[in-house]
N, C-alpha and C positions, 0 to 999 in steps of 0.2 A: 884338430883340437878335440880333446876328449869331452864327451857329453857329461861325464861325472866329475864334479869339482872336488878338489881336496878339502878336508876340514878347514885348513887355514884359509883357503880361498872363500869358503862359505862364511867364515867369521868376518873376513874383510868386507864382503858384500853386505852382510847384515849391518856392520858398523856404518858403512856409507849410507845405507838406506835409512838408518836411524837419524843420521845427520841431515839428510835430505828432508825427512819428515819434520824435524825440528825447525829447519829453515822455512818450510812451507807454513808451519804454524805461526812463526814470527811475522811473515809477510801478511798472512790473513789478519793477524791481530792489528797490524798497522794500517791496513787498507781502509777500514771504515772511518778512521779519524785522522784528518789532516793536522789536528792539534798535536798529536803525538810527534809528528814529523817536525812541526814548528818548535815544540819543546826541545827536541834533539838539537835543532839549530841554535836555539837560545842558550842551551848548555855549552855548546861549542863556542859561541860568542863570549859567554861568561868566562870560559877557560882562557880565552885569548885577550881579555881586557888588561891583564897585568903584563902582557908581553909587549915588546916594541911594536908600534902600529905598522901594519903592512899596507899593501895597496888597497884602498877602499873600493866599495862597489863602483862599477864603471859608470859614474854619473857626473863626470867632471866637465871639462870645457866643452866637449862635444855633446854631452847630454843625450847619448843615444839610448842608454838603458840596456845595452846588450850585456849578456853575462860575460865574465872574464874568459879570456882565451885559455885553452887547456895547457898551453905551453907557458907556464908561469915562471918568472925569474925567481932566483933564490931569495930566501927571507932577508938575507943581509942586504941585497940590492933593493928590495921593496921598501925597507925601512928608510932608505935614502930618497926614494922616488915618491913616497906617499905625501900628497898634499893634505895638510891637517885640517880639513874642513868637513869631514863626515859628522853627522849628528850623533852624539853619544845616545845610547838608549835611554838614559836618565832624563834627557831633555825632550824626548818625543812623548807628548802627552797621550793618554789613553783615548782611543776613539769613542769610548763610552762617557767622556767627560761632559758631554751635553752640547757641544758646538754644532754648527751647521757645516757639513762637509762641502768643500768647494766643488762646484759643478764644472763641467767642460766649458760651458758658455762663460761662466765667471772667470775661469782661468784664461780663456782666449781674450776676453775684454781687458783683463789685467795686463796681459802681454802687450796688447795693442796700445793701451794708454801709456805704458812705460816706454816701449821700444818702437812703436809704430808698426809692428808685425808680430807674428807668432813664432818666428824662427830664432830670434835673438834670445839668449839666456845670459844670466849674470856670470861673469868670469870669476877666476880664482880670487882676485883682489876683493871683489864684493863678497864672495862666499865666506871668506875668512874674517870679515869685519864684524865686530860686535862692540858693545859699550864697556870698555875696559878702563877702570879707574886707576889713578896713580896710587902710590903707597898710602894707606890710611895713616892719620896723625902725622902728616908731613907738610911741608910748605905747599905742596900741590895735592893735598888729599881731596880737595873739591873737584879735581880736574880729570877729564877723560883723556886717554892717550889716543890720538888720531893720526894714523899714518897717512902718507900721501896716497891719493887715489880718489875715485869718484865718490866713495862713501863718506869722505871726510866732511863734505858740506852738511850731510845729515847729522854726523856726530857733533859738529860744532854748533848746529842749531839746538840740538838737545843739550849740549854743554851750557849754552846761554840760559836755557830754562832751568837747568840745575842750579846755576848761580842765582837766578831769580828766586828759586825756592829757598836756598840756604840763606840768602841775605834778607829777603823781604817777606817771606811767607811763614817760615817756622819762627818760633819765639826766640829771638836773640836780642842781646843788648846792643843798641845802636852804637855805643861807644867802643865796642870791641868786635865790630862786624868782620874785619879782616882777620883778626885773631881767631874768630870762630871758624873761618874757612880752613884754618890749619889744625883744627881739632875735630875733624870729621872721621869717625870710625867706619868700619865696613858696614854695619847695620844702618848707619845714617846715610852712607853712600847709596845703599839699596833703596832707602826711603826717598831720597832725593831723585834718583833715577826714575822710580815709579811715578813720582809726582810730576816730573818733567815730561815723561812720555804721555801721561794722562792729560796734562794741560794742552799739549799739541793736538792730540786726538780729539779731545772734547771741543776745542775751538774749530777744528775741521768739520765736526758734526753739528756745527752751528749751535753748540751748547744745548743740544737736545738729545744727542745719542753719540755713541762711539762703538767701534768694532775692534776687537783684538784678534789677530791671526796667530795661531800656533801650529806647529807641525805635529802630526800624529805618526804612528808607525805603519800606516797602511795608505795606499793610494785610494782615492775616492772616485776616480773615473778612469776610463781607458781612453787615452788621447787618440785623436784622429790623425790622419796621415800628414796634414800640413801643420801640425803642432809638435814642437821639439821638446822632448822630455828634459827636465832638470832635477827630478826627484826631490824637489822642495814644494813647488807650487801644487803638484798633484796630491800632496799629502796634507794640505791646509785644512784646518777647521776654524770656523769663524764664530766668535763669541760676541753677541750683541748686547749692549747695555743702554738703559735709559736714565740711569743715575750716575753722576760723576764719581761719587764715593765708591760705587760698586766697581767702576772701571779701575780706579786706583788700587782697591783691595785685590782685585783679580790679578792685575799686573804684578803687584808686590808678591803675591803668592806664587807666581810663575816667573819671578825675576831672573832665574837662571837661564830661561829661554832667550834672554836679551843680553846678559852680561857674561856668559861663560864662553870660553874658547870652544869653537865648534858648533855654536848655537845658531849661526847665521843671523845674529840678533838684529843687525841693521836692515837686512832684507825683510825680516818678519815685521819690524816696525814700519818700514815703507809700505808693505802690503796693508798693514793695519791702518795707516794714514789714508791710503786710497779708498779702502772700503768704508772708513769712517766718513770721508767726504762723499762717497758714492760715485760710481762711474758716470752716472747721468749728470750730477751737479758739476763734476770735474770737467766734463766736456763743455758745459755751458760757460765755465770759467775761462776756458781757452779762447783764442781768437785766430784770425787767419794767419798770424805769424808763427803759431806754435800748435802742433797737432799731438805731440806726446812729450813726456816729461824728461827723458834722458836722450842724450845724443853721443855719438861715438867721436872721441877726440884722442888722437895719438894711441889708439889701441885700447882705450878704456872708456867705459860709459860714465859720463859726467852729468851733473844736474843742470837742467835748464833753469832760467830765472823763475819760470812758473812753479817748479817744485820748491825752490827756495821761498817764494812768496806763500805757497801752501803751508810750509813749515812755520813761517813767521806769523801769517795773518789768518790762516784757515781757509784761504781762497787761492786757487791756482791761477792768478792773473799773470800774464806773461811779461808785463812791463813794470818798471820801477817808479814811473811817474804817478801822481795822484789822479784818481778818478778815471773817466773814460774819455778817450780822445776821438772827437768826431770829425776834425778837420786836419789837413796836412799843413806843412809849414807855410804854404802860400795862401792858406785860408779856404782852400777848396774842400768840399765834403768828401770824406773817405767813403769808398764803396762799402767797407765794413768797419765798424768802430773798433778801436784798439783798447784793450782792457788793462787798466792800471790798478793801483792799490786803493781800495774803497774805504778802509778804516785804519785808524791809528793802532799800531800793533803793540803788544806788551813788550816784546824784544825788538830792537831796531836793527837797521842794516846800513852799512856804509860800503862804498864801492870805489875801487881805484885800479886802473890798468895803465901802466906806463906806456905800453905799446899803443893803446887807443889814444892816449893823450898826444903822442907824437904824430898821430894821423888825424888829430882833431875830431875824434869819434867817441870821446868819453860820454856815456849816457848820464843823464841827470837823475839823481835819486830824489824822490819827492819827500815832502815834510812828514808824510804819514809814516815813512820808514826811518827818516833821519831823527825824528823826535818821538821816540816811543814812550810808553807809560812808565817803563823802568829804565834807568840809565845803564843799559846793557846793549851792546851792538855786536852782531855777527858781521865780520868784515871779509869781503872778497878783495884780496890784494894780489894783483897780477895772477889771477886764477887760482889762488890758494886761500883757504879759509882759516880764520883766526877769530879772536874775540877781544873786545875792549869793554871794561865795565868800571862803575864807580859804586862804592858802598853808600854814597850820599843820595838818599832818595829824593831830596829837594833840588838836585842839580838841574833838572829840566823844568821845575815849576817856579823857581825863583831866579830871575835874571841876574841878580847880584852874585849868585853862586858861580856864575860862568866867567867871572873876571880872572880868577886864579883857582885852579882846582886840580885834583889828581885823577888820573885814569890808570887802571891796571890792564896789562896786556898779556894774553896767553895765546900761543900759536899752535898748541896741540902736539908739538913734536917731542919725542922722547929726550932730545938733547936739551930742552929747556928744563932747568932744575929748580927755578923759582919764578914767581910772577914778577914781571917787569913793572916798575913804578915809573910813570911818566907824569910830570907836572906841566899843566897846560896854562899858558899865560896869554890871554886874549886882548889885552889893552895896553901893556906898558911899552912895547916896541915891536917893530915889524919883524917877522920871522926870518927874512933874508939877511938881516944885519949880522955881521960876524960869520958869514957862511964860509969865509976862508978862500976867496978866489972863485973863479968861474970855470976852471979847467978840472979835468979828472973825471972819475966815475961819478955820474949824477946820483947813483944809488947811495954812495957814501956821503955826498954833499946834502942830498935831500932823500933820506930813507923813505921808502914807499909807505911805511906805516904812518910817518909824519904827514905825508901828502894825503893819506886817507883821512886823518883827523881833520885836516884843513878843509876837506869837503863839507864838514859840519861847522867848524869854527874857523872861518876864513882869516888868514893872516896870523894865526896863533903861533907863538914861540913855544917850543917843546924841549923840556929838560929831561934827560934820561936818568938823572940822579946817580951818575957814576957807572951805569951800565953802558957797555959799548953798543951803540945803535945797531940793531939787526932788523931783518925783514924790511 
């Protein structure tokens, strides 16, 4: 090889050297500031927002938090595979908003009181759940859409409080209460949702305080080895309030964090509920029969009675009977008392299980839940949640009103296009008359929703007013 390079070779080497120097300058400029790198990533995210959604950050069912594999499938395939529950950047509040970043200890206690351990995380069905209203200015404009799954219990409890707000809290004419439910626009839906969430949180905080949990864009702690990442809990910030009006205003300002697709709205509200109650008080609410709020059933996490009671009464008592049970059925003292419902709730609760009835195991619901302050009931019917309500505020305070009255039924399913009207007759004749024989499907002869109503009004005859009985 000749020691003297040709002019062309020298020009080539000089050109490459200039490119190398330019590259070094760029690297040096980027090194002092991580913000420049973050801004580059944010610009890339911004460019991709209008494209079909691809595979999200690997924070799904396994919650490992590992970076994606280098061997990525094609964009066409990722569009089909992508679960739609990543949090859009618009819904992740700024870490500088002023909340308290969740600590490792708080996150660990949160997991334990929910699941009983730190390894379980919410699955896809929970992560995609939020508070989605039906079409504004429609027959169901007051109503939330609640799909099947464990989160449905929470959605229907919030639904009951939405109806309480729309019927009995905001200024409406009593003569047109039901009509007013069909005239709810999007802004009023948001107001009602904020009011419902606030009422539940404020009650859980013993009407002294409440905590709202929102997600930020940054993790606030590095998990330890026996804690499973989910990329939601680690990004929480907690906002504490001592005035109810401030809670409602704050939730209303951040309502998209609860009602938008991708917001994990139900999970965030559940976290807010637990922190409003506080872990310490919640553990005191529980008894020897229940150590945590969710249990695994048929591959999904479902709400225990303690969580339902926390939603309705503000106290996570594990049983439906009134008061505290000190003795067993034989009258012998229990080793540890069993905790029931201590106060009459604003929204009631009715329970029916055909399977438990067949095995003579149907638990009794106490009057604290059966007779609430407002004529609205969350119903657990064969393990599925729905709602009954009346626009007549006097229904539960004037016994004469309970002879013949109307109840409205909504089950949360997208297939229900209008609110079912049921007329309840408690005194003219026995409900079994005209049942049409004793053979055939018992669900058709005695629909479970009717049997649920009869746990409150024994012997009532129920007219569906032309609707084919369902549920």
